[in-house]
C-alpha positions in Angstrom: -54.3 198.7 6.8 -52.0 195.7 6.7 -52.4 193.1 4.0 -54.3 189.7 5.1 -53.0 186.4 4.5 -55.0 186.0 1.4 -53.4 188.9 -0.4 -49.7 187.6 0.1 -49.8 185.0 -2.8 -51.2 187.7 -5.1 -48.3 189.9 -4.5 -45.7 187.2 -4.9 -47.5 186.1 -8.2 -47.0 189.5 -9.4 -43.5 189.9 -8.1 -42.8 186.5 -10.1 -44.6 188.1 -13.1 -42.5 191.2 -12.9 -39.1 189.0 -12.7 -40.2 187.0 -15.7 -40.2 190.1 -17.9 -37.3 192.0 -16.2 -35.2 190.7 -19.0 -37.5 192.3 -21.6 -37.2 195.6 -19.6 -33.4 195.3 -19.7 -33.6 194.6 -23.7 -35.5 197.8 -24.3 -32.7 199.6 -22.1 -30.1 197.7 -24.0 -31.7 198.7 -27.4 -31.2 202.3 -26.7 -27.4 202.0 -25.8 -25.8 201.3 -29.4 -27.0 204.2 -31.2 -24.3 206.7 -30.0 -21.7 204.3 -30.0 -22.3 203.2 -33.6 -22.2 206.8 -34.4 -19.0 207.4 -32.7 -17.4 204.6 -34.5 -18.0 206.1 -37.6 -15.2 208.5 -36.9 -12.3 207.0 -38.9 -9.5 208.7 -37.1 -10.7 209.8 -33.5 -8.7 212.3 -31.6 -8.0 211.6 -27.9 -11.1 213.2 -26.7 -13.1 211.1 -29.1 -11.5 207.9 -28.1 -12.4 208.7 -24.7 -15.9 209.3 -25.5 -16.1 205.9 -27.4 -14.6 204.2 -24.6 -17.1 205.5 -22.4 -20.2 204.8 -24.7 -18.7 201.3 -24.7 -19.1 201.0 -21.0 -22.4 202.4 -20.9 -23.3 199.7 -23.6 -21.7 196.8 -21.4 -23.6 197.5 -18.6 -27.2 196.8 -19.8 -25.7 194.0 -21.7 -24.4 191.9 -18.8 -27.8 192.8 -17.0 -29.8 191.6 -19.8 -28.0 188.3 -19.6 -28.3 187.9 -16.1 -31.9 188.6 -16.0 -32.7 186.4 -19.0 -30.9 183.4 -17.2 -32.7 184.2 -14.1 -35.9 184.0 -15.7 -34.9 180.7 -17.3 -34.1 179.3 -13.7 -30.3 179.7 -13.8 -28.9 180.7 -10.4 -25.7 182.4 -9.1 -25.5 185.2 -11.8 -24.2 188.1 -9.8 -21.4 189.6 -11.7 -20.5 190.4 -15.2 -18.0 187.6 -15.2 -20.5 184.9 -14.0 -23.3 186.3 -16.3 -20.8 185.7 -19.2 -19.5 182.6 -18.3 -23.0 181.0 -17.7 -24.3 182.6 -20.8 -21.6 181.0 -23.0 -21.8 177.5 -21.1 -25.9 177.7 -21.9 -25.2 178.5 -25.4 -26.6 182.1 -25.2 -23.4 183.6 -26.5 -20.5 182.3 -28.7 -17.0 183.3 -28.7 -16.8 182.9 -25.1 -13.1 183.5 -25.1 -13.6 187.1 -26.6 -16.4 188.0 -24.1 -14.4 186.9 -21.4 -11.4 189.3 -22.8 -13.9 192.0 -23.1 -14.4 192.1 -19.4 -10.9 192.8 -18.1 -10.4 195.3 -20.9 -13.6 197.3 -19.9 -12.2 197.3 -16.3 -9.1 198.9 -17.5 -11.0 201.6 -19.6 -10.5 204.1 -16.6 -7.1 204.5 -17.8 -8.2 206.4 -20.8 -5.6 209.5 -19.8 -3.0 206.8 -20.9 -3.1 207.7 -24.7 -1.6 204.3 -25.8 -4.1 202.5 -23.6 -7.0 204.6 -25.1 -6.0 203.8 -28.6 -5.6 200.1 -28.1 -9.1 199.9 -26.3 -10.5 202.0 -28.8 -9.6 199.6 -31.8 -10.4 196.4 -29.6 -14.0 198.0 -29.3 -14.2 198.8 -33.0 -12.7 195.7 -34.4 -14.0 193.0 -31.7 -16.4 193.8 -29.0 -18.8 196.2 -30.7 -19.8 193.4 -33.2 -20.5 190.9 -30.4 -22.6 193.5 -28.6 -24.4 194.1 -31.9 -24.8 190.2 -32.4 -26.1 189.8 -29.0 -28.6 192.5 -29.4 -29.8 190.9 -32.8 -30.3 187.6 -30.9 -32.3 188.9 -28.1 -34.6 191.1 -30.4 -35.1 188.0 -32.2 -36.3 186.2 -29.2 -39.1 189.0 -28.7 -40.2 189.0 -32.4 
């Protein structure tokens, strides 16, 4: 049985409703990400394998982060948010995030994270995650959780 013309608006309305809460679903996923990274960052002098793990956990934390920003902005009516770069740029421009320059530094550093086999690079990135990037990700999580409280 094919849907009749009268059923199409209901389907469209359901789809729009799902899109409206998509960012809340992303927030739920984002809330799951930081626990392991936070625990890994408790290691004061990580060995190379632990640094690689910290970097991997950071990557796993950043992915739902930019998707959360993208979906939230799309729910607010902003368009052309298709990549991490555009999501971060528009989020800064709209006041969702502060320290835009640090967020923009995070992106290329994350893209270089696949060089964890290079010990010096891994050490540098682990220090950046610990000192600079993880606090940003935590602040974003607090801000978005406050929106749903």
